[in-house]
N, C-alpha and C positions, 0 to 999 in steps of 0.2 A: 522371210523365213516363216515357217509354220511350226507352232508348238502345240502338241497334243498332251493333255493331262488326264491321267486315269484316276477317276474319283468315285468309282462305283463300288468299292469294297465295303464290307459290313463292319469291319473294325471290332471283331468279337473279343479280342484280347483286352479291350478297354471296358468291357462289361456294359452296364445299363446306360452309360452316357451316350453310347452310339447305337443303342437298340433301335431308336427311331430318328437317328441323326447321322449324317455323313461325317466320317472322321475328318476329312479335309476342311469341313466347315466349323470345326471346333475353334473357339475364340482363343487367339494368342495375341497378347498386347493390344487388345481393343478391336481386333478384326479377325476374320477367319484365317486359319493357316493357309488356305488356298490363295488368299490375297497376297500373302508373303511370297508364295511361289510365283504368282503372276507378276508381282513387282520385280522379283529377281530375274525372271526370264525377259521381261520388257527391257531391262537394262542392256540386253545383248542384241537389241534390234528386232526381236520377234514382235510383230504387230498383228498377227492372226493366230488366235488361240481357239482350240477346239476342246471342249470339256466333255468327257465320256462318262455319263452318270447312270446310276442304277438305284442302289439302296437309298431310300428316303430322298428321292430326287426332287420332291416338291420343295424341299428346303433350298436347294440350289436354284431352282426356277424362281422362287419367290425373291431370293436375294438379288439375283441379276436383273429382275424387273426394274429395280431402282438404281442399280449401279452401272455407270458408264465410265469407260476409261478413254480419255482423249487419245485419238490416233491409234486405237486398238479395237479390232473386231473380235468379239467373243461369240462363239456359237456353241450350243449345247445339244448333244445327241443323247437321247434317253433309250435305254434298252427295255424292250417289252418284258423280258425275263432276264434274270442275272446270267451273264455270259462269261464272267471271269475276265482277267486282264487281256488275254489273247483274243477271246471272243468279242470283246468290246472293240478291238482294233479291226477285226474282220467286219463287224457290223458297221463300222464307219468308213469302210474301204473307199467308197465313191467320193468321200470328202477329203481324202488324204493326198498330199503332194507326193510326187515320185520319191522324194527323200524328205523326211521330216524328223523333227526332234520330239521325243516322247519323255514324259516325266511322271514319276509316281506322285500321287496326290498327297502322300503322307510323309514325304521326306524332302530335304533340301540340301544342296551343297552351295555354300557361298564362295565359290571359286570360279576360275575362268574355264568353265566346261566347253566354251566355244573353241578351245584348243583342240577339241576332237576333229575340227576341220583339217588339221594338219596330218591326220592319218586316214582321211577319206580316200578310198581307192576302189577300183572295180573288183578287187579281190575281197573286199569287206562288205557284207550285206548289213551288218549291224556293228555299231561302235558303242561302247559302254564307258561312261564316266565312273571310274573307280575311286574309292576312298579307303583310307587305312584306319583300322581300329585295333585295339588290343584284344578284345574278346569278340570273336566272329561267330559264336555259337547261335546267336539270334538270326544270323543272316546267311551263313554258308560262305565258304572261302573260294575266291577265284584265283587260278594260277595262270600266269602268262609266260611266254618265252621272251627271248631278248629282242624280238621284233614286234613286241606288243600283242602278238596273237594269243588269244585265250585258248589254253589247252584243256582246261577242265574246270568244272563248276561243282564244288563239293556242297552237298545239301546241308541244311541246318542240322545241328547236332545238339544233344543235351549236355555234352561235355564242354567245359570251359577251356578256352585257349588264351587266358589272360597272360599279359606280360610278353606275348609274342606279337610280331607285326603281321597283320593279316590284311590282304586286299579283299574288299567286298564290293558288291554291286551297289553303286551310289544312287540308283534309281533314275539315271539320266541316259537316254539312248539317242543315237542317230540311226535311223532305220530306213532301208530301202523298202518301199511299198511292195515291191515284187515278191518279198518273202512271204506275203500273205496270200499269194495267188492260188495256192493249192488247198487252202483250208475252206471247209464248209462252215456255215454259220451254226455254231454250237458252243457249248461251254468249254473254253480252253484257257489254260494258264500260259501267259506269255513266257515266263521263265522255264517252266517244265516241258511245255510242248513245242513252242516255236524257237526260243533261244537255244535250248539244249540241242535241237536238231541242227541249227546253224553252227554251233560250236563243233559238233561232230563232223560237219562238212568242212571245217577250217575256215569259216567265213565270218568270224567274229574277232574283233580286236578291242583292246581297252587301253585307257590311259589314266594315270593317277591325276586327280583334280585336287589340288591343295586348297584347303579352306574349311571353314566350319561346316560340319555335317550333323544333321539330326533327323531322326525318324521318330515320329510321335506315336508309334504303334503300341506302346505300353505306358502304364501310368507313370513310371519313373521318368521317361523321356518327355512325356507330355508336360509334366510338372517342370522339368528343366526348361522347356520351350517357353512356358508361361512366366518363369522367373527371369528369363534372359532380357537384357536391355538391347533390343535389336538396333544395329548400326552404331551403338555406343563404342567409342574408341577407334572407329574406322578413320583411315587417313585418305586424303583426296588431293589431287592435283587439278588446278583450274587453269586452263589454257586459253589465252587469246587465240583467235582463229587466223585471220589474214596477216601474213608476215611472220607468224609464229609456227603454226602447223602447216600452212600452205603458202605458196607464193601469192603476194598481193599485187594484182594487176590494176587496182583501182576499181572499186565496186565489182569485186569478183563474185560471180553468181552462176555462170554457165558451167554445167557439169564437165564439159570438155576442157575447161580452163583449170581444172583441179590438178595442181602440181605440188606434191608434198615437199616440205623442207627436209634437208638432209637429216636422217635419223628419226624423223617424227613418227613414222609407222612403227619402227623398232622400239621406240621409247614407250609408245602407248601399249604395245604388246607386253613389254617388260613390266610396266605398271599393272596391267591386268593380271599378269602371272603372280605378282607380289600382293595381289588383292587390294591395291589402292583403287579408290573410285576415281574416275576421270571425267571431267566436265569441260565443255567449251563455253566460254563467256565472251560474247562478241557484240560489238556495236554494229548495227546494220542500217546506217542512216540512208543508204541507197533506196530503201523502201519508202521512207518519208519523202525523199527527193524525186520519187517516180522513176528511178533508174531500173528497178526490177520489183517484183511482187514477193509477198511472203511465200507464195507457192513456189516461186523460183528458188528462194532460199532453202525451203524444205527439200526440194529436189537435190540441191547441192549437198545438203547435210546427209540425205539418204545415200547419195553416191559416196560420200566420205565413209559412211558406215559400211556400205557394201564392200569397198576396197579393204577396209579394216577386217571385216568378217572373213575375207578370203585368206587372211593370214592368222585367223583365230584370235582376232582382237576386236575391241569395240570401245565406243564412247558411251558412258552411262546416260548422259543427257546433255542436250544443247540448250543453253540459255542465251537469249538474244534480246537486243533492244532495237526495235524498228523506228524509234522516235527521234525527231530532231526539231528543235524550235524553229528552224528555218525551212522546214519541209514544205512542199507544195501540195501534198495530199493531206487534206484537212484533218482526218482522224489520227494522223501520225505527227502532226505539226505541234508538238508540245515539248516542254522542257521536262524530261522524265528523270526521276531519281535512278532509273535503271541504266542510264547512259554513263559509261565510264568517263571520267574518274569517280562518278558517284557510285555508291556501294549497293544499290538496290538488288542487282543480280546476285551478288555475293551473299547478301542477307537471305535471299530466297533459297539459295543452295543450303546454307547452314540450317535454316528452318525446315525445308522440305525433307532433308536427309538426316536431321538430328545430329549434326556434326559440330564438334568443338573447334573453335578457331585455332587452337594450338596445333590441330592436326591438318590444317589447310596450307597449301602452297600455291601461289599464283605465279604463272610464267607468261610473260608478254614481251613484245618488242618495242613498245612505246612508253613514254613517261606516264601517259594517262593510265596504263595498266598498273604501273608500280605505285602511282599515287593512289589508285583505287585500293590496292592491297594494303598500303600503309594506313589509309583512312579506316579500313576495316580491322586492322590490327593483326594481319597474318603474314607469314613468311612470303618472300617474293624473290623473283629472279628475272633480271633484264636480259633478254636474248638478243644477240647482235644480228640475227637474221642470216648468219653465214655458217657458224660452227655446227657440227653434228650434235643434235639434241641429246643423244645418248651420252656423249662425252660430257655435256653440260650437267646431266643428271648425276653422273658419277662423281662430279666435282662438288656437288652440293653437300 
């Protein structure tokens, strides 16, 4: 999938700090806010990212000269003159997929926005991830009917609507490229010019995305973002792969051999919707033993992600150990601390994602999985390989 991030705005409401500096590049917890967005969308399987830059774009170009993200292609398109959010998309037209995800560069929803896939249809040209706030005066309110169709978009107001529930645009879109076909290259607002027209045509739907939302567009919320401990308190499930999530055929690596265990797809979707992180923790000794390559394994994982994406679900990251002391491939023939029942992969997850052990649960079908979890000091569940995994989750 392709992700497009709009980062060209001037951020005038933040005053002098964005006069010569892009708002999405402001530092939040030691890195630009933009990197929090990129990290968030990478979790969902997006590995091609297009940055649409304008204001103070030299800052963006300088930063990404030295920053590389493994497995992710990042391209930057610079506007010669400011074109607004809509004009930026028209300017990037030839680089866009027929359907792509688009994100505002100054806001984030830490929820399962991939669930928008479940309302993709020929009757919808644009899908919007909605979020709920008490005071919508900064954003404008969105109204929907019982079928998720957006019926109206009320502009920002000066009056406060505190203590009422209001749905607002969360700054996440799934867009058909064809909606841009009729626009010339000029300064356009995506919300006021393009989105409003599609709403009037009845071609826009929205869905509530449950999860933490923040927009760093004003001093108050920028301060909130800087004070927040990102990832603190998050819960995660760590799944063994073969025999737990999918059928184990002995060195399973061919994409056509992917057969999901009963309830595994539904459980991952359920955990995504509850905002649990989901990881795969898998020994892949077949690589060391020359049965298949790391490339083969990555293809298998990409296929797992693809089938999950089709139901609006995802795995946040795959952790694997290709090593085995009895391997025949020299570079992999070592006794690694990553190989379960050793705890190397679990330790990496905890450190990489700043997760507390008390919030981790390991699920596997072998004693080595459970031994690994016990060594690391986290909750665990031994799956019998037969029962529906959703039922197992409900019994925990």
